[in-house]
PDB file of N, CA, C and O in Angstrom:
ATOM      1  N   PHE A   1      59.803 122.035  98.170  1.00  0.00           N
ATOM      2  CA  PHE A   1      57.846 122.788  98.158  1.00  0.00           C
ATOM      3  C   PHE A   1      59.070 124.036  98.362  1.00  0.00           C
ATOM      4  O   PHE A   1      60.147 124.209  98.933  1.00  0.00           O
ATOM      5  N   ASP A   2      58.268 124.627  97.633  1.00  0.00           N
ATOM      6  CA  ASP A   2      58.420 126.077  98.016  1.00  0.00           C
ATOM      7  C   ASP A   2      58.204 127.095  96.988  1.00  0.00           C
ATOM      8  O   ASP A   2      58.350 126.980  95.771  1.00  0.00           O
ATOM      9  N   GLU A   3      57.660 128.587  97.994  1.00  0.00           N
ATOM     10  CA  GLU A   3      56.757 129.417  97.596  1.00  0.00           C
ATOM     11  C   GLU A   3      56.727 129.845  96.245  1.00  0.00           C
ATOM     12  O   GLU A   3      56.210 130.946  96.053  1.00  0.00           O
ATOM     13  N   THR A   4      57.110 129.299  95.385  1.00  0.00           N
ATOM     14  CA  THR A   4      56.732 129.824  93.795  1.00  0.00           C
ATOM     15  C   THR A   4      56.147 128.618  93.380  1.00  0.00           C
ATOM     16  O   THR A   4      55.082 128.676  92.766  1.00  0.00           O
ATOM     17  N   THR A   5      56.684 127.509  93.621  1.00  0.00           N
ATOM     18  CA  THR A   5      55.920 126.407  93.456  1.00  0.00           C
ATOM     19  C   THR A   5      54.670 126.674  93.883  1.00  0.00           C
ATOM     20  O   THR A   5      54.258 127.423  92.997  1.00  0.00           O
ATOM     21  N   CYS A   6      53.861 126.556  94.613  1.00  0.00           N
ATOM     22  CA  CYS A   6      53.084 125.983  95.552  1.00  0.00           C
ATOM     23  C   CYS A   6      52.099 127.780  94.492  1.00  0.00           C
ATOM     24  O   CYS A   6      51.131 127.496  93.786  1.00  0.00           O
ATOM     25  N   ASP A   7      52.563 129.422  94.582  1.00  0.00           N
ATOM     26  CA  ASP A   7      51.651 130.308  93.847  1.00  0.00           C
ATOM     27  C   ASP A   7      51.849 129.584  92.162  1.00  0.00           C
ATOM     28  O   ASP A   7      51.583 130.465  91.344  1.00  0.00           O
ATOM     29  N   ARG A   8      52.130 128.611  91.653  1.00  0.00           N
ATOM     30  CA  ARG A   8      52.211 128.211  90.042  1.00  0.00           C
ATOM     31  C   ARG A   8      51.237 126.749  89.982  1.00  0.00           C
ATOM     32  O   ARG A   8      50.959 126.041  89.014  1.00  0.00           O
ATOM     33  N   ILE A   9      50.979 126.667  90.965  1.00  0.00           N
ATOM     34  CA  ILE A   9      49.619 125.730  91.791  1.00  0.00           C
ATOM     35  C   ILE A   9      48.008 125.972  92.489  1.00  0.00           C
ATOM     36  O   ILE A   9      46.880 125.478  92.515  1.00  0.00           O
ATOM     37  N   ALA A  10      48.785 127.053  92.988  1.00  0.00           N
ATOM     38  CA  ALA A  10      47.508 126.548  94.432  1.00  0.00           C
ATOM     39  C   ALA A  10      46.597 128.705  93.981  1.00  0.00           C
ATOM     40  O   ALA A  10      47.027 129.852  94.100  1.00  0.00           O
ATOM     41  N   TRP A  11      45.635 128.248  93.623  1.00  0.00           N
ATOM     42  CA  TRP A  11      45.221 130.094  92.715  1.00  0.00           C
ATOM     43  C   TRP A  11      44.126 129.995  94.640  1.00  0.00           C
ATOM     44  O   TRP A  11      43.285 129.354  95.270  1.00  0.00           O
ATOM     45  N   HIS A  12      45.321 131.540  94.695  1.00  0.00           N
ATOM     46  CA  HIS A  12      44.973 131.954  96.174  1.00  0.00           C
ATOM     47  C   HIS A  12      44.852 133.575  95.963  1.00  0.00           C
ATOM     48  O   HIS A  12      44.793 134.152  94.877  1.00  0.00           O
ATOM     49  N   GLY A  13      44.830 134.142  97.215  1.00  0.00           N
ATOM     50  CA  GLY A  13      44.460 135.932  97.890  1.00  0.00           C
ATOM     51  C   GLY A  13      44.407 136.328  96.572  1.00  0.00           C
ATOM     52  O   GLY A  13      43.859 135.605  95.740  1.00  0.00           O
ATOM     53  N   ASP A  14      45.063 137.720  96.178  1.00  0.00           N
ATOM     54  CA  ASP A  14      44.278 138.425  94.884  1.00  0.00           C
ATOM     55  C   ASP A  14      44.696 137.830  93.741  1.00  0.00           C
ATOM     56  O   ASP A  14      45.110 138.657  92.929  1.00  0.00           O
ATOM     57  N   MET A  15      44.761 136.265  93.231  1.00  0.00           N
ATOM     58  CA  MET A  15      45.339 136.011  91.819  1.00  0.00           C
ATOM     59  C   MET A  15      44.202 135.677  91.334  1.00  0.00           C
ATOM     60  O   MET A  15      43.297 134.923  91.694  1.00  0.00           O
ATOM     61  N   SER A  16      44.542 136.931  89.720  1.00  0.00           N
ATOM     62  CA  SER A  16      43.372 136.757  88.903  1.00  0.00           C
ATOM     63  C   SER A  16      43.485 135.133  88.677  1.00  0.00           C
ATOM     64  O   SER A  16      44.590 134.603  88.794  1.00  0.00           O
ATOM     65  N   PHE A  17      42.364 134.379  88.362  1.00  0.00           N
ATOM     66  CA  PHE A  17      42.276 133.278  87.838  1.00  0.00           C
ATOM     67  C   PHE A  17      42.888 133.019  86.455  1.00  0.00           C
ATOM     68  O   PHE A  17      43.936 132.376  86.401  1.00  0.00           O
ATOM     69  N   ALA A  18      42.506 133.319  85.712  1.00  0.00           N
ATOM     70  CA  ALA A  18      42.982 133.222  83.593  1.00  0.00           C
ATOM     71  C   ALA A  18      44.101 133.066  83.493  1.00  0.00           C
ATOM     72  O   ALA A  18      44.479 132.186  82.720  1.00  0.00           O
ATOM     73  N   PRO A  19      45.741 134.384  84.729  1.00  0.00           N
ATOM     74  CA  PRO A  19      46.005 134.056  83.358  1.00  0.00           C
ATOM     75  C   PRO A  19      46.861 132.665  84.714  1.00  0.00           C
ATOM     76  O   PRO A  19      47.763 132.000  84.204  1.00  0.00           O
ATOM     77  N   HIS A  20      46.474 132.276  86.564  1.00  0.00           N
ATOM     78  CA  HIS A  20      46.854 131.123  86.965  1.00  0.00           C
ATOM     79  C   HIS A  20      46.549 130.152  85.944  1.00  0.00           C
ATOM     80  O   HIS A  20      47.509 129.554  85.458  1.00  0.00           O
ATOM     81  N   LEU A  21      45.235 129.849  85.473  1.00  0.00           N
ATOM     82  CA  LEU A  21      44.610 128.569  85.078  1.00  0.00           C
ATOM     83  C   LEU A  21      45.606 127.979  84.228  1.00  0.00           C
ATOM     84  O   LEU A  21      45.695 126.757  84.107  1.00  0.00           O
ATOM     85  N   TRP A  22      46.925 129.397  83.186  1.00  0.00           N
ATOM     86  CA  TRP A  22      47.453 129.702  82.038  1.00  0.00           C
ATOM     87  C   TRP A  22      48.595 129.357  82.413  1.00  0.00           C
ATOM     88  O   TRP A  22      49.567 129.457  81.664  1.00  0.00           O
ATOM     89  N   GLN A  23      48.661 128.958  83.462  1.00  0.00           N
ATOM     90  CA  GLN A  23      50.090 129.602  84.371  1.00  0.00           C
ATOM     91  C   GLN A  23      50.039 127.427  84.252  1.00  0.00           C
ATOM     92  O   GLN A  23      50.478 126.565  83.491  1.00  0.00           O
ATOM     93  N   LEU A  24      49.480 127.467  85.125  1.00  0.00           N
ATOM     94  CA  LEU A  24      49.462 125.646  85.602  1.00  0.00           C
ATOM     95  C   LEU A  24      49.090 124.932  83.899  1.00  0.00           C
ATOM     96  O   LEU A  24      50.010 124.444  83.243  1.00  0.00           O
ATOM     97  N   LEU A  25      48.068 124.958  83.516  1.00  0.00           N
ATOM     98  CA  LEU A  25      48.043 123.990  82.366  1.00  0.00           C
ATOM     99  C   LEU A  25      49.616 124.169  81.432  1.00  0.00           C
ATOM    100  O   LEU A  25      49.857 123.518  80.416  1.00  0.00           O
ATOM    101  N   LYS A  26      50.267 124.873  81.855  1.00  0.00           N
ATOM    102  CA  LYS A  26      51.859 125.177  80.494  1.00  0.00           C
ATOM    103  C   LYS A  26      52.520 123.764  82.066  1.00  0.00           C
ATOM    104  O   LYS A  26      53.579 123.175  82.283  1.00  0.00           O
ATOM    105  N   LEU A  27      51.503 123.806  82.579  1.00  0.00           N
ATOM    106  CA  LEU A  27      53.140 122.969  83.707  1.00  0.00           C
ATOM    107  C   LEU A  27      53.732 121.671  82.603  1.00  0.00           C
ATOM    108  O   LEU A  27      53.414 121.745  81.415  1.00  0.00           O
ATOM    109  N   ARG A  28      54.311 120.894  82.933  1.00  0.00           N
ATOM    110  CA  ARG A  28      54.715 119.493  82.318  1.00  0.00           C
ATOM    111  C   ARG A  28      54.085 118.389  83.221  1.00  0.00           C
ATOM    112  O   ARG A  28      53.519 117.403  82.749  1.00  0.00           O
ATOM    113  N   LYS A  29      54.230 118.634  84.596  1.00  0.00           N
ATOM    114  CA  LYS A  29      54.091 117.358  85.095  1.00  0.00           C
ATOM    115  C   LYS A  29      53.397 118.331  87.031  1.00  0.00           C
ATOM    116  O   LYS A  29      53.618 119.483  87.404  1.00  0.00           O
ATOM    117  N   VAL A  30      52.766 117.447  87.595  1.00  0.00           N
ATOM    118  CA  VAL A  30      52.441 118.422  89.097  1.00  0.00           C
ATOM    119  C   VAL A  30      52.069 116.554  89.876  1.00  0.00           C
ATOM    120  O   VAL A  30      51.543 115.465  89.643  1.00  0.00           O
ATOM    121  N   LYS A  31      52.656 117.174  90.654  1.00  0.00           N
ATOM    122  CA  LYS A  31      52.744 114.789  91.423  1.00  0.00           C
ATOM    123  C   LYS A  31      52.383 116.115  92.760  1.00  0.00           C
ATOM    124  O   LYS A  31      52.874 117.229  92.947  1.00  0.00           O
ATOM    125  N   ALA A  32      50.822 114.979  93.814  1.00  0.00           N
ATOM    126  CA  ALA A  32      49.953 116.180  94.551  1.00  0.00           C
ATOM    127  C   ALA A  32      50.868 114.730  95.970  1.00  0.00           C
ATOM    128  O   ALA A  32      51.849 113.993  95.872  1.00  0.00           O
ATOM    129  N   ARG A  33      49.609 115.045  97.351  1.00  0.00           N
ATOM    130  CA  ARG A  33      49.392 113.867  97.817  1.00  0.00           C
ATOM    131  C   ARG A  33      48.522 114.457  98.540  1.00  0.00           C
ATOM    132  O   ARG A  33      48.554 115.497  99.197  1.00  0.00           O
ATOM    133  N   LEU A  34      47.136 113.082  98.201  1.00  0.00           N
ATOM    134  CA  LEU A  34      45.165 113.537  99.252  1.00  0.00           C
ATOM    135  C   LEU A  34      46.276 113.407 101.122  1.00  0.00           C
ATOM    136  O   LEU A  34      47.254 112.968 101.727  1.00  0.00           O
ATOM    137  N   GLU A  35      45.202 114.100 101.135  1.00  0.00           N
ATOM    138  CA  GLU A  35      45.269 113.726 102.805  1.00  0.00           C
ATOM    139  C   GLU A  35      44.666 113.410 103.405  1.00  0.00           C
ATOM    140  O   GLU A  35      45.528 112.915 104.130  1.00  0.00           O
ATOM    141  N   PHE A  36      43.393 113.079 104.108  1.00  0.00           N
ATOM    142  CA  PHE A  36      42.081 112.950 104.838  1.00  0.00           C
ATOM    143  C   PHE A  36      42.352 113.623 106.108  1.00  0.00           C
ATOM    144  O   PHE A  36      43.348 113.176 106.676  1.00  0.00           O
ATOM    145  N   LEU A  37      41.797 114.494 106.664  1.00  0.00           N
ATOM    146  CA  LEU A  37      41.637 115.468 107.204  1.00  0.00           C
ATOM    147  C   LEU A  37      40.739 114.963 108.569  1.00  0.00           C
ATOM    148  O   LEU A  37      39.588 114.882 108.141  1.00  0.00           O
ATOM    149  N   GLU A  38      40.736 114.616 109.905  1.00  0.00           N
ATOM    150  CA  GLU A  38      39.651 114.172 110.744  1.00  0.00           C
ATOM    151  C   GLU A  38      38.595 115.423 109.739  1.00  0.00           C
ATOM    152  O   GLU A  38      38.789 116.199 108.803  1.00  0.00           O
ATOM    153  N   PRO A  39      37.458 115.017 110.611  1.00  0.00           N
ATOM    154  CA  PRO A  39      36.073 115.506 109.764  1.00  0.00           C
ATOM    155  C   PRO A  39      36.065 117.216 110.917  1.00  0.00           C
ATOM    156  O   PRO A  39      36.714 117.408 111.945  1.00  0.00           O
ATOM    157  N   ILE A  40      35.425 117.841 110.456  1.00  0.00           N
ATOM    158  CA  ILE A  40      34.669 118.623 110.484  1.00  0.00           C
ATOM    159  C   ILE A  40      33.700 119.499 111.292  1.00  0.00           C
ATOM    160  O   ILE A  40      32.930 119.974 110.458  1.00  0.00           O
ATOM    161  N   HIS A  41      33.403 119.895 112.389  1.00  0.00           N
ATOM    162  CA  HIS A  41      31.871 119.331 112.969  1.00  0.00           C
ATOM    163  C   HIS A  41      31.282 121.150 113.066  1.00  0.00           C
ATOM    164  O   HIS A  41      31.637 122.152 113.687  1.00  0.00           O
ATOM    165  N   VAL A  42      30.173 120.791 112.023  1.00  0.00           N
ATOM    166  CA  VAL A  42      29.888 122.234 112.026  1.00  0.00           C
ATOM    167  C   VAL A  42      28.482 122.326 112.146  1.00  0.00           C
ATOM    168  O   VAL A  42      27.950 121.338 111.640  1.00  0.00           O
ATOM    169  N   THR A  43      27.221 123.588 112.891  1.00  0.00           N
ATOM    170  CA  THR A  43      26.294 124.086 112.833  1.00  0.00           C
ATOM    171  C   THR A  43      25.885 124.191 111.976  1.00  0.00           C
ATOM    172  O   THR A  43      26.646 123.646 111.176  1.00  0.00           O
ATOM    173  N   PRO A  44      24.981 124.620 111.428  1.00  0.00           N
ATOM    174  CA  PRO A  44      23.490 125.159 110.740  1.00  0.00           C
ATOM    175  C   PRO A  44      24.227 126.594 111.037  1.00  0.00           C
ATOM    176  O   PRO A  44      24.831 127.110 110.097  1.00  0.00           O
ATOM    177  N   ALA A  45      24.190 127.566 112.899  1.00  0.00           N
ATOM    178  CA  ALA A  45      24.252 128.414 113.063  1.00  0.00           C
ATOM    179  C   ALA A  45      26.070 129.250 112.496  1.00  0.00           C
ATOM    180  O   ALA A  45      26.541 130.387 112.497  1.00  0.00           O
ATOM    181  N   MET A  46      26.385 128.335 112.228  1.00  0.00           N
ATOM    182  CA  MET A  46      28.238 128.894 111.902  1.00  0.00           C
ATOM    183  C   MET A  46      28.654 129.423 110.488  1.00  0.00           C
ATOM    184  O   MET A  46      28.855 128.655 109.546  1.00  0.00           O
ATOM    185  N   SER A  47      28.755 130.616 110.411  1.00  0.00           N
ATOM    186  CA  SER A  47      28.871 131.627 109.157  1.00  0.00           C
ATOM    187  C   SER A  47      30.017 131.223 108.204  1.00  0.00           C
ATOM    188  O   SER A  47      31.054 130.834 108.742  1.00  0.00           O
ATOM    189  N   ARG A  48      29.946 131.281 106.461  1.00  0.00           N
ATOM    190  CA  ARG A  48      31.084 130.520 105.861  1.00  0.00           C
ATOM    191  C   ARG A  48      32.371 130.981 106.557  1.00  0.00           C
ATOM    192  O   ARG A  48      33.145 130.224 107.143  1.00  0.00           O
ATOM    193  N   GLU A  49      32.507 132.262 106.432  1.00  0.00           N
ATOM    194  CA  GLU A  49      33.826 132.647 107.156  1.00  0.00           C
ATOM    195  C   GLU A  49      34.526 131.923 108.352  1.00  0.00           C
ATOM    196  O   GLU A  49      35.753 132.019 108.370  1.00  0.00           O
ATOM    197  N   GLU A  50      33.764 131.017 109.629  1.00  0.00           N
ATOM    198  CA  GLU A  50      33.687 130.456 110.912  1.00  0.00           C
ATOM    199  C   GLU A  50      34.353 129.252 110.265  1.00  0.00           C
ATOM    200  O   GLU A  50      35.521 128.937 110.496  1.00  0.00           O
ATOM    201  N   ILE A  51      33.439 128.516 109.335  1.00  0.00           N
ATOM    202  CA  ILE A  51      34.088 126.895 108.181  1.00  0.00           C
ATOM    203  C   ILE A  51      35.295 127.399 107.598  1.00  0.00           C
ATOM    204  O   ILE A  51      36.348 126.764 107.557  1.00  0.00           O
ATOM    205  N   ALA A  52      35.167 128.260 107.262  1.00  0.00           N
ATOM    206  CA  ALA A  52      36.482 128.536 106.441  1.00  0.00           C
ATOM    207  C   ALA A  52      37.376 128.667 107.431  1.00  0.00           C
ATOM    208  O   ALA A  52      38.102 127.872 106.835  1.00  0.00           O
ATOM    209  N   ASP A  53      38.097 128.969 108.533  1.00  0.00           N
ATOM    210  CA  ASP A  53      38.695 129.549 109.448  1.00  0.00           C
ATOM    211  C   ASP A  53      38.658 128.615 110.290  1.00  0.00           C
ATOM    212  O   ASP A  53      39.310 128.840 111.310  1.00  0.00           O
ATOM    213  N   LEU A  54      37.992 127.386 110.223  1.00  0.00           N
ATOM    214  CA  LEU A  54      38.083 126.155 111.587  1.00  0.00           C
ATOM    215  C   LEU A  54      39.197 125.029 110.157  1.00  0.00           C
ATOM    216  O   LEU A  54      40.368 124.670 110.282  1.00  0.00           O
ATOM    217  N   SER A  55      38.485 124.830 109.254  1.00  0.00           N
ATOM    218  CA  SER A  55      39.151 124.220 107.915  1.00  0.00           C
ATOM    219  C   SER A  55      41.028 125.209 107.736  1.00  0.00           C
ATOM    220  O   SER A  55      42.164 124.955 108.136  1.00  0.00           O
ATOM    221  N   ARG A  56      40.716 125.764 107.335  1.00  0.00           N
ATOM    222  CA  ARG A  56      42.161 126.517 107.500  1.00  0.00           C
ATOM    223  C   ARG A  56      43.538 125.706 108.633  1.00  0.00           C
ATOM    224  O   ARG A  56      44.565 125.067 108.405  1.00  0.00           O
ATOM    225  N   LYS A  57      42.541 126.373 110.361  1.00  0.00           N
ATOM    226  CA  LYS A  57      43.543 125.595 110.731  1.00  0.00           C
ATOM    227  C   LYS A  57      43.980 124.628 110.929  1.00  0.00           C
ATOM    228  O   LYS A  57      45.121 124.411 111.336  1.00  0.00           O
ATOM    229  N   ALA A  58      42.660 123.409 110.528  1.00  0.00           N
ATOM    230  CA  ALA A  58      42.768 122.076 110.366  1.00  0.00           C
ATOM    231  C   ALA A  58      43.812 121.957 109.301  1.00  0.00           C
ATOM    232  O   ALA A  58      44.575 120.992 109.247  1.00  0.00           O
ATOM    233  N   ILE A  59      43.834 123.006 108.411  1.00  0.00           N
ATOM    234  CA  ILE A  59      45.434 122.292 107.038  1.00  0.00           C
ATOM    235  C   ILE A  59      46.837 122.550 107.808  1.00  0.00           C
ATOM    236  O   ILE A  59      47.828 121.848 108.011  1.00  0.00           O
ATOM    237  N   VAL A  60      46.509 123.738 108.110  1.00  0.00           N
ATOM    238  CA  VAL A  60      47.801 124.272 108.790  1.00  0.00           C
ATOM    239  C   VAL A  60      48.305 123.373 109.726  1.00  0.00           C
ATOM    240  O   VAL A  60      49.360 122.780 109.502  1.00  0.00           O
ATOM    241  N   ASN A  61      47.678 123.209 110.737  1.00  0.00           N
ATOM    242  CA  ASN A  61      47.422 122.654 111.931  1.00  0.00           C
ATOM    243  C   ASN A  61      48.474 121.438 111.458  1.00  0.00           C
ATOM    244  O   ASN A  61      49.583 121.202 111.936  1.00  0.00           O
ATOM    245  N   ALA A  62      47.561 120.511 110.019  1.00  0.00           N
ATOM    246  CA  ALA A  62      48.375 118.855 109.289  1.00  0.00           C
ATOM    247  C   ALA A  62      49.986 118.875 108.645  1.00  0.00           C
ATOM    248  O   ALA A  62      50.826 117.975 108.617  1.00  0.00           O
ATOM    249  N   TYR A  63      50.058 120.663 108.013  1.00  0.00           N
ATOM    250  CA  TYR A  63      51.623 120.841 108.138  1.00  0.00           C
ATOM    251  C   TYR A  63      52.490 120.998 108.778  1.00  0.00           C
ATOM    252  O   TYR A  63      53.525 120.357 108.596  1.00  0.00           O
ATOM    253  N   PHE A  64      52.339 122.077 109.927  1.00  0.00           N
ATOM    254  CA  PHE A  64      53.211 122.646 110.637  1.00  0.00           C
ATOM    255  C   PHE A  64      52.399 122.373 111.721  1.00  0.00           C
ATOM    256  O   PHE A  64      51.642 123.295 112.024  1.00  0.00           O
ATOM    257  N   PRO A  65      52.325 121.164 112.529  1.00  0.00           N
ATOM    258  CA  PRO A  65      51.972 120.683 113.957  1.00  0.00           C
ATOM    259  C   PRO A  65      52.975 121.419 114.997  1.00  0.00           C
ATOM    260  O   PRO A  65      54.198 121.447 115.135  1.00  0.00           O
ATOM    261  N   GLN A  66      51.682 122.098 115.774  1.00  0.00           N
ATOM    262  CA  GLN A  66      53.000 122.448 116.659  1.00  0.00           C
ATOM    263  C   GLN A  66      53.184 122.047 117.877  1.00  0.00           C
ATOM    264  O   GLN A  66      52.209 121.877 118.609  1.00  0.00           O
ATOM    265  N   GLY A  67      53.975 121.909 118.147  1.00  0.00           N
ATOM    266  CA  GLY A  67      55.146 121.575 119.423  1.00  0.00           C
ATOM    267  C   GLY A  67      56.339 120.350 118.948  1.00  0.00           C
ATOM    268  O   GLY A  67      57.223 120.011 119.735  1.00  0.00           O
TER     269      GLY A  67
END
């Protein structure tokens, strides 16, 4: 799994959606693994940015554990 493969599958950053989707649809197959992480506890007072930051940190820690 390298950066080129990731960019062909994941839509992120400042990518334009339509060209990305077209490249994704041209792939013959995509192998995926679904992994459920621990629930993220949020409150009504939390902003979208705070929730997104908690989500991102959980994903990064799942794939790149510290220590």
